[in-house]
C-alpha positions in Angstrom: 2.9 31.5 77.2 3.6 31.7 80.8 3.0 35.3 82.5 6.9 35.7 83.5 8.0 34.9 80.1 5.4 37.1 78.4 6.6 39.9 80.7 10.3 39.2 79.7 9.4 39.2 76.1 7.8 42.5 76.3 10.5 44.1 78.2 13.0 42.8 75.5 10.9 44.4 72.9 10.5 47.7 74.9 14.3 47.8 75.2 14.8 47.4 71.3 12.2 50.2 70.9 9.2 48.0 69.9 6.4 49.5 72.3 3.4 48.5 70.2 1.9 45.6 68.5 -1.2 45.4 66.3 -4.5 44.0 67.6 -5.8 43.6 71.4 -3.3 42.3 74.1 -3.9 38.5 74.2 -5.7 38.2 70.7 -4.5 36.0 68.0 -3.2 39.0 65.9 -1.3 40.3 69.1 0.4 37.0 69.8 1.6 36.4 66.3 2.8 39.9 66.1 4.8 39.5 69.5 6.3 36.1 68.0 7.2 37.7 64.7 8.9 40.7 66.5 10.9 38.3 68.8 12.0 36.2 65.8 13.1 39.6 64.0 14.9 40.7 67.3 16.9 37.4 67.4 18.2 37.9 64.1 19.4 41.6 64.6 22.6 43.0 66.4 21.4 45.2 69.4 23.9 47.9 68.8 23.4 48.6 65.1 20.3 46.9 64.0 22.2 45.1 61.3 21.9 41.2 60.9 23.7 39.6 63.6 26.3 36.7 63.1 23.5 33.9 63.3 21.6 35.7 60.6 24.7 36.1 58.6 25.7 32.4 58.6 22.3 31.5 57.6 22.2 33.8 54.7 25.7 33.0 53.7 24.7 29.2 53.4 21.7 30.1 51.3 23.8 32.1 49.0 26.4 29.4 48.5 23.4 26.9 47.6 22.1 29.5 45.3 25.3 30.3 43.3 25.9 26.5 43.0 22.5 25.9 41.4 22.2 29.2 39.3 25.8 30.0 38.4 25.2 33.6 39.0 28.0 35.5 40.7 28.2 36.6 44.4 30.8 38.5 46.3 31.4 38.3 50.1 33.2 41.1 51.7 34.7 41.1 55.3 35.5 44.4 57.0 37.5 45.4 60.0 37.5 49.1 61.5 41.4 49.9 61.5 42.9 50.5 64.9 39.6 50.1 66.7 41.2 49.3 70.1 43.2 52.5 70.1 39.8 54.4 69.5 38.4 52.6 72.7 41.6 53.3 74.6 41.7 57.0 73.6 38.1 58.0 73.9 36.3 55.3 75.7 33.9 52.6 74.8 31.1 54.9 74.5 33.0 56.5 71.6 33.8 53.0 70.2 30.0 52.3 70.0 29.5 55.4 68.1 32.1 54.5 65.6 30.5 51.1 65.2 27.0 52.7 64.6 28.5 55.2 62.2 30.4 52.4 60.2 27.2 50.4 60.2 25.0 53.3 58.7 27.7 54.0 56.1 27.4 50.5 54.8 23.6 50.5 54.6 23.9 53.8 52.7 26.7 52.3 50.4 24.9 49.4 49.1 21.7 47.9 47.6 18.6 47.0 49.4 19.2 43.3 48.3 22.7 43.2 50.0 23.1 41.7 53.3 25.1 43.8 55.8 26.0 41.9 59.1 28.0 42.9 62.3 29.7 39.6 63.1 32.1 40.5 65.8 33.1 43.7 67.7 34.5 46.0 65.0 34.0 43.3 62.3 31.4 43.3 59.6 30.5 41.1 56.7 28.6 41.8 53.3 26.8 39.5 51.0 26.4 40.8 47.7 24.1 38.6 45.3 24.5 39.0 41.7 27.6 40.9 41.8 30.0 39.9 39.2 34.0 40.6 38.9 33.7 43.7 36.8 31.8 45.6 39.6 33.1 44.0 42.7 36.4 46.2 43.2 34.3 49.4 42.5 31.8 48.5 45.1 34.2 47.6 47.9 36.1 50.8 47.0 33.0 52.9 47.4 32.3 51.4 50.8 36.0 52.1 52.0 35.8 55.6 50.7 32.5 56.3 52.2 33.9 55.2 55.6 37.1 57.2 55.3 35.2 60.3 54.4 33.1 60.3 57.7 34.8 61.4 60.8 32.6 60.4 63.7 32.0 63.1 66.4 32.3 61.6 69.8 32.2 62.9 73.4 32.2 66.9 73.4 32.2 67.0 69.6 35.6 65.6 69.2 36.1 64.1 65.5 37.6 60.7 65.4 38.8 59.8 61.8 37.7 56.3 60.9 39.0 54.0 58.2 38.5 50.2 57.3 40.5 47.3 55.7 38.3 45.2 53.4 39.0 41.8 51.9 36.8 40.0 49.5 36.0 36.9 47.6 33.8 35.5 44.9 31.8 32.4 45.4 33.0 29.9 42.9 30.1 29.3 40.3 28.6 25.9 39.6 30.7 24.5 42.4 29.4 22.9 45.5 31.2 24.8 48.2 30.8 25.6 51.9 30.1 28.9 53.8 33.4 28.2 55.8 35.5 27.8 52.7 34.2 31.0 51.1 34.6 32.9 54.3 38.0 31.7 54.5 38.9 33.1 51.4 37.7 36.4 52.1 39.3 36.5 55.4 42.7 35.8 53.6 42.1 38.9 51.6 41.3 41.1 54.7 44.5 39.9 56.3 46.4 40.9 53.2 44.8 44.5 53.3 45.8 44.9 56.8 49.4 43.6 56.5 49.7 46.0 53.5 49.0 49.1 55.5 45.3 49.1 56.1 42.5 51.3 54.9 42.8 49.3 51.7 40.5 47.0 49.5 41.9 43.4 48.5 39.9 41.1 46.5 41.1 37.6 45.3 43.4 38.3 42.4 41.6 36.2 39.9 38.1 37.2 38.7 37.2 33.5 39.1 37.8 31.9 42.5 40.3 29.1 42.3 38.6 25.7 43.4 40.2 24.2 46.4 40.8 20.5 46.9 38.1 20.4 49.4 35.6 22.0 46.9 36.7 19.4 44.3 36.1 16.6 46.9 32.7 18.0 47.7 31.9 18.3 43.9 33.1 14.9 42.9 31.7 13.2 46.0 28.3 14.4 45.0 28.6 13.9 41.3 30.8 10.8 40.8 32.2 10.5 37.2 31.1 7.4 35.3 33.4 5.1 33.4 32.9 6.7 30.1 33.5 10.2 31.1 
């Protein structure tokens, strides 16, 4: 790669804390390590180290396809830090960053290694939980909510800032060809419900099995047309 681009790539990695690569500089092993590190960096949120929105959207599409093929359950949670603007306005943006990092860590500590946690916006997070059925979804989401509620974040001069979050969730419709956008829309509706009902709440779709929308029915029947004898 051109010398200037190489220098910029190394600067990006250094900024992210990646200061060493395997192999001698310029060797095949070293170049491959550089490429792998840049690919990983492009899928990570710089502030928290979580998956970024692009990585989340790719993972969500894969999970929709997996559920449609296997029929296994999956839960999507979306989470908003409550009154985040107030935290920024009162304590400053540096304090807001500390709160975001603390919430990111709490999410990682509350979930399984197989679950994908992403920061998808300023104070917004999303979680994909494969193989998480209706019997466990509420308990998992409540554990996340309580973990965040129990951890006041120390900001400048050791000032404790109480932090809570609103969480909405939806299960992917099993054996149905859906889309990532429809699944995310369902979860977002539940998040709005949690916020409207007072915040610091978990709200999942009221039925264990997601209702199939007209759009999803169209996707299903357009893909698998019914024969005359059906």
